[in-house]
NUDRENVO-899833 format. One record per atom (N, C-alpha, C): x, y, z; atom name; residue number from 1; residue in one letter. Coordinates in nm, 2 decimals, always signed. Example, Ala and Ser with C-alpha at 12.3 -4.5 7.8 and 13.67 -1.06 7.14 Angstrom:
// NUDRENVO-899833
{px: +1.32&py: -0.57&pz: +0.78&atom: N&nr: 1&rest: A}
{px: +1.23&py: -0.45&pz: +0.78&atom: CA&nr: 1&rest: A}
{px: +1.32&py: -0.33&pz: +0.78&atom: C&nr: 1&rest: A}
{px: +1.28&py: -0.22&pz: +0.71&atom: N&nr: 2&rest: S}
{px: +1.37&py: -0.11&pz: +0.71&atom: CA&nr: 2&rest: S}
{px: +1.29&py: +0.00&pz: +0.79&atom: C&nr: 2&rest: S}
// end
This chain:
// NUDRENVO-899833
{px: -0.82&py: +0.18&pz: -1.55&atom: N&nr: 1&rest: X}
{px: -0.77&py: +0.15&pz: -1.45&atom: CA&nr: 1&rest: X}
{px: -0.67&py: +0.17&pz: -1.39&atom: C&nr: 1&rest: X}
{px: -0.60&py: +0.28&pz: -1.33&atom: N&nr: 2&rest: X}
{px: -0.48&py: +0.26&pz: -1.27&atom: CA&nr: 2&rest: X}
{px: -0.47&py: +0.29&pz: -1.15&atom: C&nr: 2&rest: X}
{px: -0.33&py: +0.25&pz: -1.11&atom: N&nr: 3&rest: X}
{px: -0.34&py: +0.30&pz: -0.95&atom: CA&nr: 3&rest: X}
{px: -0.16&py: +0.35&pz: -0.99&atom: C&nr: 3&rest: X}
{px: -0.13&py: +0.45&pz: -0.84&atom: N&nr: 4&rest: X}
{px: -0.01&py: +0.51&pz: -0.81&atom: CA&nr: 4&rest: X}
{px: -0.01&py: +0.56&pz: -0.71&atom: C&nr: 4&rest: X}
{px: +0.11&py: +0.47&pz: -0.64&atom: N&nr: 5&rest: X}
{px: +0.20&py: +0.52&pz: -0.54&atom: CA&nr: 5&rest: X}
{px: +0.26&py: +0.62&pz: -0.53&atom: C&nr: 5&rest: X}
{px: +0.30&py: +0.72&pz: -0.43&atom: N&nr: 6&rest: X}
{px: +0.38&py: +0.78&pz: -0.39&atom: CA&nr: 6&rest: X}
{px: +0.42&py: +0.79&pz: -0.26&atom: C&nr: 6&rest: X}
{px: +0.54&py: +0.88&pz: -0.22&atom: N&nr: 7&rest: X}
{px: +0.57&py: +0.88&pz: -0.05&atom: CA&nr: 7&rest: X}
{px: +0.69&py: +0.78&pz: -0.03&atom: C&nr: 7&rest: X}
{px: +0.78&py: +0.78&pz: -0.12&atom: N&nr: 8&rest: X}
{px: +0.90&py: +0.66&pz: -0.11&atom: CA&nr: 8&rest: X}
{px: +0.96&py: +0.76&pz: -0.07&atom: C&nr: 8&rest: X}
{px: +1.09&py: +0.71&pz: -0.03&atom: N&nr: 9&rest: X}
{px: +1.18&py: +0.79&pz: +0.03&atom: CA&nr: 9&rest: X}
{px: +1.29&py: +0.70&pz: +0.11&atom: C&nr: 9&rest: X}
{px: +1.45&py: +0.80&pz: +0.15&atom: N&nr: 10&rest: X}
{px: +1.55&py: +0.76&pz: +0.22&atom: CA&nr: 10&rest: X}
{px: +1.48&py: +0.79&pz: +0.35&atom: C&nr: 10&rest: X}
{px: +1.56&py: +0.71&pz: +0.46&atom: N&nr: 11&rest: X}
{px: +1.48&py: +0.77&pz: +0.59&atom: CA&nr: 11&rest: X}
{px: +1.59&py: +0.69&pz: +0.70&atom: C&nr: 11&rest: X}
{px: +1.60&py: +0.73&pz: +0.77&atom: N&nr: 12&rest: X}
{px: +1.70&py: +0.66&pz: +0.88&atom: CA&nr: 12&rest: X}
{px: +1.60&py: +0.61&pz: +0.97&atom: C&nr: 12&rest: X}
{px: +1.66&py: +0.50&pz: +1.06&atom: N&nr: 13&rest: X}
{px: +1.60&py: +0.35&pz: +1.13&atom: CA&nr: 13&rest: X}
{px: +1.48&py: +0.47&pz: +1.27&atom: C&nr: 13&rest: X}
{px: +1.40&py: +0.43&pz: +1.26&atom: N&nr: 14&rest: X}
{px: +1.32&py: +0.49&pz: +1.37&atom: CA&nr: 14&rest: X}
{px: +1.24&py: +0.66&pz: +1.31&atom: C&nr: 14&rest: X}
{px: +1.24&py: +0.69&pz: +1.21&atom: N&nr: 15&rest: X}
{px: +1.20&py: +0.80&pz: +1.14&atom: CA&nr: 15&rest: X}
{px: +1.03&py: +0.74&pz: +1.07&atom: C&nr: 15&rest: X}
{px: +0.98&py: +0.77&pz: +0.99&atom: N&nr: 16&rest: X}
{px: +0.87&py: +0.77&pz: +0.98&atom: CA&nr: 16&rest: X}
{px: +0.78&py: +0.83&pz: +0.83&atom: C&nr: 16&rest: X}
{px: +0.70&py: +0.73&pz: +0.75&atom: N&nr: 17&rest: X}
{px: +0.67&py: +0.76&pz: +0.59&atom: CA&nr: 17&rest: X}
{px: +0.56&py: +0.72&pz: +0.59&atom: C&nr: 17&rest: X}
{px: +0.48&py: +0.77&pz: +0.48&atom: N&nr: 18&rest: X}
{px: +0.34&py: +0.79&pz: +0.48&atom: CA&nr: 18&rest: X}
{px: +0.32&py: +0.79&pz: +0.33&atom: C&nr: 18&rest: X}
{px: +0.27&py: +0.64&pz: +0.29&atom: N&nr: 19&rest: X}
{px: +0.26&py: +0.61&pz: +0.16&atom: CA&nr: 19&rest: X}
{px: +0.12&py: +0.63&pz: +0.07&atom: C&nr: 19&rest: X}
{px: +0.12&py: +0.68&pz: -0.02&atom: N&nr: 20&rest: X}
{px: -0.01&py: +0.71&pz: -0.07&atom: CA&nr: 20&rest: X}
{px: -0.04&py: +0.64&pz: -0.18&atom: C&nr: 20&rest: X}
{px: -0.15&py: +0.58&pz: -0.23&atom: N&nr: 21&rest: X}
{px: -0.21&py: +0.54&pz: -0.34&atom: CA&nr: 21&rest: X}
{px: -0.33&py: +0.55&pz: -0.43&atom: C&nr: 21&rest: X}
{px: -0.35&py: +0.64&pz: -0.49&atom: N&nr: 22&rest: X}
{px: -0.50&py: +0.65&pz: -0.57&atom: CA&nr: 22&rest: X}
{px: -0.47&py: +0.64&pz: -0.69&atom: C&nr: 22&rest: X}
{px: -0.58&py: +0.54&pz: -0.69&atom: N&nr: 23&rest: X}
{px: -0.69&py: +0.49&pz: -0.80&atom: CA&nr: 23&rest: X}
{px: -0.78&py: +0.58&pz: -0.87&atom: C&nr: 23&rest: X}
{px: -0.77&py: +0.60&pz: -1.02&atom: N&nr: 24&rest: X}
{px: -0.80&py: +0.62&pz: -1.13&atom: CA&nr: 24&rest: X}
{px: -0.86&py: +0.56&pz: -1.22&atom: C&nr: 24&rest: X}
{px: -0.99&py: +0.62&pz: -1.35&atom: N&nr: 25&rest: X}
{px: -1.03&py: +0.52&pz: -1.39&atom: CA&nr: 25&rest: X}
{px: -1.14&py: +0.51&pz: -1.41&atom: C&nr: 25&rest: X}
{px: -1.24&py: +0.44&pz: -1.50&atom: N&nr: 26&rest: X}
{px: -1.34&py: +0.44&pz: -1.44&atom: CA&nr: 26&rest: X}
{px: -1.41&py: +0.30&pz: -1.38&atom: C&nr: 26&rest: X}
{px: -1.39&py: +0.36&pz: -1.25&atom: N&nr: 27&rest: X}
{px: -1.41&py: +0.30&pz: -1.12&atom: CA&nr: 27&rest: X}
{px: -1.56&py: +0.33&pz: -1.10&atom: C&nr: 27&rest: X}
{px: -1.59&py: +0.20&pz: -1.03&atom: N&nr: 28&rest: X}
{px: -1.78&py: +0.20&pz: -0.98&atom: CA&nr: 28&rest: X}
{px: -1.73&py: +0.16&pz: -0.87&atom: C&nr: 28&rest: X}
{px: -1.66&py: +0.06&pz: -0.82&atom: N&nr: 29&rest: X}
{px: -1.67&py: +0.05&pz: -0.68&atom: CA&nr: 29&rest: X}
{px: -1.50&py: -0.02&pz: -0.62&atom: C&nr: 29&rest: X}
{px: -1.47&py: -0.05&pz: -0.56&atom: N&nr: 30&rest: X}
{px: -1.33&py: -0.09&pz: -0.53&atom: CA&nr: 30&rest: X}
{px: -1.34&py: -0.20&pz: -0.40&atom: C&nr: 30&rest: X}
{px: -1.35&py: -0.26&pz: -0.38&atom: N&nr: 31&rest: X}
{px: -1.38&py: -0.34&pz: -0.20&atom: CA&nr: 31&rest: X}
{px: -1.21&py: -0.35&pz: -0.14&atom: C&nr: 31&rest: X}
{px: -1.13&py: -0.47&pz: -0.18&atom: N&nr: 32&rest: X}
{px: -1.00&py: -0.48&pz: -0.13&atom: CA&nr: 32&rest: X}
{px: -0.91&py: -0.38&pz: -0.16&atom: C&nr: 32&rest: X}
{px: -0.83&py: -0.30&pz: -0.09&atom: N&nr: 33&rest: X}
{px: -0.69&py: -0.27&pz: -0.11&atom: CA&nr: 33&rest: X}
{px: -0.59&py: -0.33&pz: -0.02&atom: C&nr: 33&rest: X}
{px: -0.46&py: -0.33&pz: -0.07&atom: N&nr: 34&rest: X}
{px: -0.37&py: -0.39&pz: +0.01&atom: CA&nr: 34&rest: X}
{px: -0.24&py: -0.31&pz: +0.02&atom: C&nr: 34&rest: X}
{px: -0.13&py: -0.33&pz: +0.03&atom: N&nr: 35&rest: X}
{px: -0.02&py: -0.26&pz: +0.05&atom: CA&nr: 35&rest: X}
{px: +0.07&py: -0.43&pz: +0.05&atom: C&nr: 35&rest: X}
{px: +0.20&py: -0.45&pz: -0.06&atom: N&nr: 36&rest: X}
{px: +0.27&py: -0.51&pz: -0.06&atom: CA&nr: 36&rest: X}
{px: +0.44&py: -0.48&pz: -0.10&atom: C&nr: 36&rest: X}
{px: +0.48&py: -0.56&pz: -0.05&atom: N&nr: 37&rest: X}
{px: +0.61&py: -0.48&pz: -0.06&atom: CA&nr: 37&rest: X}
{px: +0.77&py: -0.61&pz: -0.11&atom: C&nr: 37&rest: X}
{px: +0.84&py: -0.60&pz: -0.17&atom: N&nr: 38&rest: X}
{px: +0.94&py: -0.65&pz: -0.23&atom: CA&nr: 38&rest: X}
{px: +1.10&py: -0.61&pz: -0.23&atom: C&nr: 38&rest: X}
{px: +1.13&py: -0.66&pz: -0.11&atom: N&nr: 39&rest: X}
{px: +1.29&py: -0.62&pz: -0.09&atom: CA&nr: 39&rest: X}
{px: +1.36&py: -0.72&pz: -0.19&atom: C&nr: 39&rest: X}
{px: +1.52&py: -0.71&pz: -0.25&atom: N&nr: 40&rest: X}
{px: +1.61&py: -0.74&pz: -0.32&atom: CA&nr: 40&rest: X}
{px: +1.63&py: -0.90&pz: -0.28&atom: C&nr: 40&rest: X}
{px: +1.60&py: -0.97&pz: -0.37&atom: N&nr: 41&rest: X}
{px: +1.63&py: -1.07&pz: -0.37&atom: CA&nr: 41&rest: X}
{px: +1.47&py: -1.20&pz: -0.29&atom: C&nr: 41&rest: X}
{px: +1.41&py: -1.11&pz: -0.27&atom: N&nr: 42&rest: X}
{px: +1.29&py: -1.21&pz: -0.16&atom: CA&nr: 42&rest: X}
{px: +1.14&py: -1.19&pz: -0.23&atom: C&nr: 42&rest: X}
{px: +1.06&py: -1.27&pz: -0.20&atom: N&nr: 43&rest: X}
{px: +0.97&py: -1.29&pz: -0.27&atom: CA&nr: 43&rest: X}
{px: +0.81&py: -1.13&pz: -0.22&atom: C&nr: 43&rest: X}
{px: +0.76&py: -1.10&pz: -0.31&atom: N&nr: 44&rest: X}
{px: +0.66&py: -1.00&pz: -0.27&atom: CA&nr: 44&rest: X}
{px: +0.59&py: -1.07&pz: -0.16&atom: C&nr: 44&rest: X}
{px: +0.61&py: -0.95&pz: -0.07&atom: N&nr: 45&rest: X}
{px: +0.51&py: -1.00&pz: +0.11&atom: CA&nr: 45&rest: X}
{px: +0.40&py: -0.93&pz: +0.07&atom: C&nr: 45&rest: X}
{px: +0.26&py: -0.96&pz: +0.15&atom: N&nr: 46&rest: X}
{px: +0.15&py: -0.88&pz: +0.20&atom: CA&nr: 46&rest: X}
{px: +0.20&py: -0.84&pz: +0.36&atom: C&nr: 46&rest: X}
{px: +0.20&py: -0.68&pz: +0.34&atom: N&nr: 47&rest: X}
{px: +0.17&py: -0.59&pz: +0.42&atom: CA&nr: 47&rest: X}
{px: +0.08&py: -0.57&pz: +0.48&atom: C&nr: 47&rest: X}
{px: +0.02&py: -0.50&pz: +0.41&atom: N&nr: 48&rest: X}
{px: -0.15&py: -0.51&pz: +0.53&atom: CA&nr: 48&rest: X}
{px: -0.26&py: -0.46&pz: +0.42&atom: C&nr: 48&rest: X}
{px: -0.38&py: -0.51&pz: +0.45&atom: N&nr: 49&rest: X}
{px: -0.49&py: -0.56&pz: +0.40&atom: CA&nr: 49&rest: X}
{px: -0.59&py: -0.41&pz: +0.47&atom: C&nr: 49&rest: X}
{px: -0.67&py: -0.35&pz: +0.36&atom: N&nr: 50&rest: X}
{px: -0.82&py: -0.30&pz: +0.38&atom: CA&nr: 50&rest: X}
{px: -0.92&py: -0.32&pz: +0.35&atom: C&nr: 50&rest: X}
{px: -1.01&py: -0.34&pz: +0.39&atom: N&nr: 51&rest: X}
{px: -1.17&py: -0.45&pz: +0.32&atom: CA&nr: 51&rest: X}
{px: -1.24&py: -0.34&pz: +0.37&atom: C&nr: 51&rest: X}
{px: -1.33&py: -0.25&pz: +0.33&atom: N&nr: 52&rest: X}
{px: -1.46&py: -0.19&pz: +0.38&atom: CA&nr: 52&rest: X}
{px: -1.55&py: -0.26&pz: +0.46&atom: C&nr: 52&rest: X}
{px: -1.63&py: -0.20&pz: +0.54&atom: N&nr: 53&rest: X}
{px: -1.60&py: -0.04&pz: +0.56&atom: CA&nr: 53&rest: X}
{px: -1.49&py: -0.07&pz: +0.63&atom: C&nr: 53&rest: X}
{px: -1.41&py: -0.14&pz: +0.72&atom: N&nr: 54&rest: X}
{px: -1.25&py: -0.06&pz: +0.80&atom: CA&nr: 54&rest: X}
{px: -1.25&py: -0.16&pz: +0.87&atom: C&nr: 54&rest: X}
{px: -1.19&py: -0.24&pz: +0.82&atom: N&nr: 55&rest: X}
{px: -1.16&py: -0.38&pz: +0.85&atom: CA&nr: 55&rest: X}
{px: -1.03&py: -0.44&pz: +0.79&atom: C&nr: 55&rest: X}
{px: -0.94&py: -0.40&pz: +0.87&atom: N&nr: 56&rest: X}
{px: -0.78&py: -0.39&pz: +0.80&atom: CA&nr: 56&rest: X}
{px: -0.75&py: -0.62&pz: +0.89&atom: C&nr: 56&rest: X}
{px: -0.60&py: -0.56&pz: +0.79&atom: N&nr: 57&rest: X}
{px: -0.48&py: -0.65&pz: +0.89&atom: CA&nr: 57&rest: X}
{px: -0.36&py: -0.66&pz: +0.83&atom: C&nr: 57&rest: X}
{px: -0.26&py: -0.69&pz: +0.92&atom: N&nr: 58&rest: X}
{px: -0.11&py: -0.67&pz: +0.89&atom: CA&nr: 58&rest: X}
{px: -0.01&py: -0.76&pz: +0.90&atom: C&nr: 58&rest: X}
{px: +0.09&py: -0.79&pz: +0.82&atom: N&nr: 59&rest: X}
{px: +0.15&py: -0.87&pz: +0.84&atom: CA&nr: 59&rest: X}
{px: +0.25&py: -0.84&pz: +1.03&atom: C&nr: 59&rest: X}
{px: +0.31&py: -0.96&pz: +1.02&atom: N&nr: 60&rest: X}
{px: +0.34&py: -0.98&pz: +1.18&atom: CA&nr: 60&rest: X}
{px: +0.47&py: -0.91&pz: +1.23&atom: C&nr: 60&rest: X}
{px: +0.55&py: -0.90&pz: +1.09&atom: N&nr: 61&rest: X}
{px: +0.66&py: -0.79&pz: +1.08&atom: CA&nr: 61&rest: X}
{px: +0.60&py: -0.67&pz: +1.06&atom: C&nr: 61&rest: X}
{px: +0.50&py: -0.62&pz: +1.04&atom: N&nr: 62&rest: X}
{px: +0.45&py: -0.48&pz: +1.06&atom: CA&nr: 62&rest: X}
{px: +0.36&py: -0.40&pz: +1.15&atom: C&nr: 62&rest: X}
{px: +0.31&py: -0.52&pz: +1.19&atom: N&nr: 63&rest: X}
{px: +0.25&py: -0.48&pz: +1.36&atom: CA&nr: 63&rest: X}
{px: +0.25&py: -0.40&pz: +1.45&atom: C&nr: 63&rest: X}
{px: +0.22&py: -0.33&pz: +1.47&atom: N&nr: 64&rest: X}
{px: +0.16&py: -0.19&pz: +1.55&atom: CA&nr: 64&rest: X}
{px: +0.27&py: -0.07&pz: +1.55&atom: C&nr: 64&rest: X}
{px: +0.34&py: -0.15&pz: +1.43&atom: N&nr: 65&rest: X}
{px: +0.42&py: +0.00&pz: +1.41&atom: CA&nr: 65&rest: X}
{px: +0.38&py: +0.05&pz: +1.20&atom: C&nr: 65&rest: X}
{px: +0.27&py: +0.03&pz: +1.20&atom: N&nr: 66&rest: X}
{px: +0.18&py: +0.01&pz: +1.02&atom: CA&nr: 66&rest: X}
{px: +0.10&py: +0.07&pz: +1.04&atom: C&nr: 66&rest: X}
{px: -0.02&py: +0.15&pz: +0.95&atom: N&nr: 67&rest: X}
{px: -0.12&py: +0.17&pz: +1.02&atom: CA&nr: 67&rest: X}
{px: -0.17&py: +0.22&pz: +0.81&atom: C&nr: 67&rest: X}
{px: -0.34&py: +0.08&pz: +0.79&atom: N&nr: 68&rest: X}
{px: -0.33&py: +0.08&pz: +0.65&atom: CA&nr: 68&rest: X}
{px: -0.49&py: +0.20&pz: +0.65&atom: C&nr: 68&rest: X}
{px: -0.50&py: +0.29&pz: +0.58&atom: N&nr: 69&rest: X}
{px: -0.63&py: +0.38&pz: +0.60&atom: CA&nr: 69&rest: X}
{px: -0.68&py: +0.40&pz: +0.44&atom: C&nr: 69&rest: X}
{px: -0.79&py: +0.44&pz: +0.47&atom: N&nr: 70&rest: X}
{px: -0.85&py: +0.44&pz: +0.32&atom: CA&nr: 70&rest: X}
{px: -0.96&py: +0.57&pz: +0.29&atom: C&nr: 70&rest: X}
{px: -0.92&py: +0.68&pz: +0.19&atom: N&nr: 71&rest: X}
{px: -1.05&py: +0.74&pz: +0.14&atom: CA&nr: 71&rest: X}
{px: -1.15&py: +0.75&pz: +0.08&atom: C&nr: 71&rest: X}
{px: -1.26&py: +0.67&pz: +0.09&atom: N&nr: 72&rest: X}
{px: -1.32&py: +0.59&pz: -0.01&atom: CA&nr: 72&rest: X}
{px: -1.36&py: +0.66&pz: -0.13&atom: C&nr: 72&rest: X}
{px: -1.39&py: +0.85&pz: -0.10&atom: N&nr: 73&rest: X}
{px: -1.46&py: +0.91&pz: -0.19&atom: CA&nr: 73&rest: X}
{px: -1.33&py: +0.97&pz: -0.26&atom: C&nr: 73&rest: X}
{px: -1.22&py: +0.92&pz: -0.26&atom: N&nr: 74&rest: X}
{px: -1.10&py: +0.97&pz: -0.34&atom: CA&nr: 74&rest: X}
{px: -1.04&py: +0.87&pz: -0.38&atom: C&nr: 74&rest: X}
{px: -1.11&py: +0.75&pz: -0.37&atom: N&nr: 75&rest: X}
{px: -1.02&py: +0.63&pz: -0.40&atom: CA&nr: 75&rest: X}
{px: -0.87&py: +0.59&pz: -0.39&atom: C&nr: 75&rest: X}
{px: -0.77&py: +0.64&pz: -0.26&atom: N&nr: 76&rest: X}
{px: -0.69&py: +0.64&pz: -0.20&atom: CA&nr: 76&rest: X}
{px: -0.72&py: +0.54&pz: -0.09&atom: C&nr: 76&rest: X}
{px: -0.57&py: +0.47&pz: -0.12&atom: N&nr: 77&rest: X}
{px: -0.52&py: +0.39&pz: +0.04&atom: CA&nr: 77&rest: X}
{px: -0.39&py: +0.46&pz: +0.10&atom: C&nr: 77&rest: X}
{px: -0.38&py: +0.48&pz: +0.22&atom: N&nr: 78&rest: X}
{px: -0.22&py: +0.56&pz: +0.29&atom: CA&nr: 78&rest: X}
{px: -0.18&py: +0.40&pz: +0.35&atom: C&nr: 78&rest: X}
{px: -0.09&py: +0.39&pz: +0.37&atom: N&nr: 79&rest: X}
{px: +0.03&py: +0.33&pz: +0.50&atom: CA&nr: 79&rest: X}
{px: +0.09&py: +0.44&pz: +0.51&atom: C&nr: 79&rest: X}
{px: +0.08&py: +0.44&pz: +0.63&atom: N&nr: 80&rest: X}
{px: +0.19&py: +0.54&pz: +0.78&atom: CA&nr: 80&rest: X}
{px: +0.22&py: +0.41&pz: +0.80&atom: C&nr: 80&rest: X}
{px: +0.39&py: +0.45&pz: +0.82&atom: N&nr: 81&rest: X}
{px: +0.48&py: +0.38&pz: +0.86&atom: CA&nr: 81&rest: X}
{px: +0.56&py: +0.44&pz: +0.95&atom: C&nr: 81&rest: X}
{px: +0.57&py: +0.37&pz: +1.07&atom: N&nr: 82&rest: X}
{px: +0.66&py: +0.46&pz: +1.20&atom: CA&nr: 82&rest: X}
{px: +0.75&py: +0.36&pz: +1.25&atom: C&nr: 82&rest: X}
{px: +0.85&py: +0.37&pz: +1.30&atom: N&nr: 83&rest: X}
{px: +0.98&py: +0.38&pz: +1.38&atom: CA&nr: 83&rest: X}
{px: +1.01&py: +0.26&pz: +1.28&atom: C&nr: 83&rest: X}
{px: +1.05&py: +0.29&pz: +1.15&atom: N&nr: 84&rest: X}
{px: +1.08&py: +0.20&pz: +1.07&atom: CA&nr: 84&rest: X}
{px: +1.25&py: +0.16&pz: +1.08&atom: C&nr: 84&rest: X}
{px: +1.27&py: +0.03&pz: +1.05&atom: N&nr: 85&rest: X}
{px: +1.38&py: -0.07&pz: +1.06&atom: CA&nr: 85&rest: X}
{px: +1.43&py: -0.07&pz: +0.93&atom: C&nr: 85&rest: X}
{px: +1.58&py: -0.12&pz: +0.87&atom: N&nr: 86&rest: X}
{px: +1.61&py: -0.13&pz: +0.80&atom: CA&nr: 86&rest: X}
{px: +1.58&py: -0.25&pz: +0.73&atom: C&nr: 86&rest: X}
{px: +1.53&py: -0.34&pz: +0.79&atom: N&nr: 87&rest: X}
{px: +1.47&py: -0.46&pz: +0.70&atom: CA&nr: 87&rest: X}
{px: +1.35&py: -0.41&pz: +0.66&atom: C&nr: 87&rest: X}
{px: +1.26&py: -0.25&pz: +0.65&atom: N&nr: 88&rest: X}
{px: +1.14&py: -0.23&pz: +0.59&atom: CA&nr: 88&rest: X}
{px: +1.19&py: -0.21&pz: +0.43&atom: C&nr: 88&rest: X}
{px: +1.31&py: -0.20&pz: +0.40&atom: N&nr: 89&rest: X}
{px: +1.35&py: -0.16&pz: +0.30&atom: CA&nr: 89&rest: X}
{px: +1.32&py: -0.23&pz: +0.14&atom: C&nr: 89&rest: X}
{px: +1.21&py: -0.16&pz: +0.08&atom: N&nr: 90&rest: X}
{px: +1.19&py: -0.26&pz: -0.02&atom: CA&nr: 90&rest: X}
{px: +1.10&py: -0.17&pz: -0.14&atom: C&nr: 90&rest: X}
{px: +1.09&py: -0.22&pz: -0.20&atom: N&nr: 91&rest: X}
{px: +0.97&py: -0.13&pz: -0.30&atom: CA&nr: 91&rest: X}
{px: +0.82&py: -0.20&pz: -0.23&atom: C&nr: 91&rest: X}
{px: +0.77&py: -0.09&pz: -0.29&atom: N&nr: 92&rest: X}
{px: +0.60&py: -0.15&pz: -0.18&atom: CA&nr: 92&rest: X}
{px: +0.54&py: -0.10&pz: -0.35&atom: C&nr: 92&rest: X}
{px: +0.44&py: -0.17&pz: -0.31&atom: N&nr: 93&rest: X}
{px: +0.29&py: -0.15&pz: -0.49&atom: CA&nr: 93&rest: X}
{px: +0.19&py: -0.24&pz: -0.39&atom: C&nr: 93&rest: X}
{px: +0.07&py: -0.07&pz: -0.45&atom: N&nr: 94&rest: X}
{px: -0.03&py: -0.14&pz: -0.40&atom: CA&nr: 94&rest: X}
{px: -0.13&py: -0.21&pz: -0.51&atom: C&nr: 94&rest: X}
{px: -0.25&py: -0.26&pz: -0.42&atom: N&nr: 95&rest: X}
{px: -0.29&py: -0.43&pz: -0.47&atom: CA&nr: 95&rest: X}
{px: -0.44&py: -0.37&pz: -0.48&atom: C&nr: 95&rest: X}
{px: -0.52&py: -0.35&pz: -0.53&atom: N&nr: 96&rest: X}
{px: -0.69&py: -0.33&pz: -0.53&atom: CA&nr: 96&rest: X}
{px: -0.75&py: -0.41&pz: -0.68&atom: C&nr: 96&rest: X}
{px: -0.87&py: -0.47&pz: -0.57&atom: N&nr: 97&rest: X}
{px: -1.00&py: -0.53&pz: -0.64&atom: CA&nr: 97&rest: X}
{px: -1.08&py: -0.43&pz: -0.66&atom: C&nr: 97&rest: X}
{px: -1.14&py: -0.41&pz: -0.80&atom: N&nr: 98&rest: X}
{px: -1.19&py: -0.28&pz: -0.88&atom: CA&nr: 98&rest: X}
{px: -1.29&py: -0.33&pz: -0.93&atom: C&nr: 98&rest: X}
{px: -1.40&py: -0.31&pz: -0.96&atom: N&nr: 99&rest: X}
{px: -1.53&py: -0.33&pz: -1.02&atom: CA&nr: 99&rest: X}
{px: -1.49&py: -0.19&pz: -1.12&atom: C&nr: 99&rest: X}
{px: -1.52&py: -0.20&pz: -1.24&atom: N&nr: 100&rest: X}
{px: -1.50&py: -0.12&pz: -1.31&atom: CA&nr: 100&rest: X}
{px: -1.66&py: -0.05&pz: -1.32&atom: C&nr: 100&rest: X}
{px: -1.65&py: +0.08&pz: -1.38&atom: N&nr: 101&rest: X}
{px: -1.83&py: +0.11&pz: -1.48&atom: CA&nr: 101&rest: X}
{px: -1.86&py: +0.03&pz: -1.58&atom: C&nr: 101&rest: X}
{px: -1.82&py: -0.05&pz: -1.62&atom: N&nr: 102&rest: X}
{px: -1.87&py: -0.19&pz: -1.71&atom: CA&nr: 102&rest: X}
{px: -1.86&py: -0.29&pz: -1.64&atom: C&nr: 102&rest: X}
{px: -1.90&py: -0.28&pz: -1.52&atom: N&nr: 103&rest: X}
{px: -1.92&py: -0.37&pz: -1.40&atom: CA&nr: 103&rest: X}
{px: -1.78&py: -0.53&pz: -1.43&atom: C&nr: 103&rest: X}
{px: -1.67&py: -0.49&pz: -1.47&atom: N&nr: 104&rest: X}
{px: -1.54&py: -0.57&pz: -1.51&atom: CA&nr: 104&rest: X}
{px: -1.47&py: -0.58&pz: -1.41&atom: C&nr: 104&rest: X}
{px: -1.41&py: -0.70&pz: -1.34&atom: N&nr: 105&rest: X}
{px: -1.34&py: -0.70&pz: -1.23&atom: CA&nr: 105&rest: X}
{px: -1.18&py: -0.67&pz: -1.25&atom: C&nr: 105&rest: X}
{px: -1.11&py: -0.60&pz: -1.23&atom: N&nr: 106&rest: X}
{px: -0.99&py: -0.58&pz: -1.21&atom: CA&nr: 106&rest: X}
{px: -0.93&py: -0.57&pz: -1.11&atom: C&nr: 106&rest: X}
{px: -0.81&py: -0.69&pz: -1.13&atom: N&nr: 107&rest: X}
{px: -0.71&py: -0.67&pz: -0.99&atom: CA&nr: 107&rest: X}
{px: -0.56&py: -0.60&pz: -1.04&atom: C&nr: 107&rest: X}
{px: -0.61&py: -0.45&pz: -0.99&atom: N&nr: 108&rest: X}
{px: -0.48&py: -0.37&pz: -1.04&atom: CA&nr: 108&rest: X}
{px: -0.38&py: -0.40&pz: -0.91&atom: C&nr: 108&rest: X}
{px: -0.23&py: -0.34&pz: -1.00&atom: N&nr: 109&rest: X}
{px: -0.12&py: -0.29&pz: -0.94&atom: CA&nr: 109&rest: X}
{px: -0.03&py: -0.17&pz: -0.96&atom: C&nr: 109&rest: X}
{px: -0.01&py: -0.12&pz: -0.83&atom: N&nr: 110&rest: X}
{px: +0.09&py: +0.01&pz: -0.91&atom: CA&nr: 110&rest: X}
{px: +0.25&py: -0.06&pz: -0.94&atom: C&nr: 110&rest: X}
{px: +0.26&py: +0.07&pz: -0.96&atom: N&nr: 111&rest: X}
{px: +0.43&py: +0.07&pz: -1.04&atom: CA&nr: 111&rest: X}
{px: +0.53&py: +0.03&pz: -0.92&atom: C&nr: 111&rest: X}
{px: +0.50&py: +0.06&pz: -0.80&atom: N&nr: 112&rest: X}
{px: +0.59&py: +0.03&pz: -0.66&atom: CA&nr: 112&rest: X}
{px: +0.66&py: +0.20&pz: -0.66&atom: C&nr: 112&rest: X}
{px: +0.69&py: +0.21&pz: -0.52&atom: N&nr: 113&rest: X}
{px: +0.77&py: +0.30&pz: -0.45&atom: CA&nr: 113&rest: X}
{px: +0.85&py: +0.26&pz: -0.41&atom: C&nr: 113&rest: X}
{px: +0.99&py: +0.29&pz: -0.40&atom: N&nr: 114&rest: X}
{px: +1.11&py: +0.26&pz: -0.32&atom: CA&nr: 114&rest: X}
{px: +1.12&py: +0.32&pz: -0.20&atom: C&nr: 114&rest: X}
{px: +1.10&py: +0.25&pz: -0.10&atom: N&nr: 115&rest: X}
{px: +1.15&py: +0.29&pz: +0.05&atom: CA&nr: 115&rest: X}
{px: +1.30&py: +0.23&pz: +0.13&atom: C&nr: 115&rest: X}
{px: +1.35&py: +0.30&pz: +0.14&atom: N&nr: 116&rest: X}
{px: +1.49&py: +0.27&pz: +0.15&atom: CA&nr: 116&rest: X}
{px: +1.52&py: +0.29&pz: +0.32&atom: C&nr: 116&rest: X}
{px: +1.55&py: +0.24&pz: +0.44&atom: N&nr: 117&rest: X}
{px: +1.57&py: +0.31&pz: +0.56&atom: CA&nr: 117&rest: X}
{px: +1.71&py: +0.22&pz: +0.58&atom: C&nr: 117&rest: X}
{px: +1.79&py: +0.34&pz: +0.67&atom: N&nr: 118&rest: X}
{px: +1.95&py: +0.29&pz: +0.65&atom: CA&nr: 118&rest: X}
{px: +1.98&py: +0.48&pz: +0.68&atom: C&nr: 118&rest: X}
{px: +2.07&py: +0.42&pz: +0.78&atom: N&nr: 119&rest: X}
{px: +2.17&py: +0.57&pz: +0.82&atom: CA&nr: 119&rest: X}
{px: +2.30&py: +0.55&pz: +0.77&atom: C&nr: 119&rest: X}
// end
């Protein structure tokens, strides 16, 4: 089972980015999918959570600016980030609670995608 993030980049303050995380492999079902971020010298922070069918939660630091959504048919989760600030600069990681076809539990992480917000 693998998670692969994409969509990071360099943007100016106030701009938007959409991150994508696709899960692949021997997947039976995915329960919770999450986005974390880690800025240099800081601990990894939970940004947003999506539980099926459509329950979401957000860190206070991004609430109102970020939306997590999911396409279960594609085993993909998205993070739409608007009104980006320099303090949003971090490596963003996808995380998921996956049940494999073999019915094993797998707590998966992606490799991360860099988001840099700078003028």
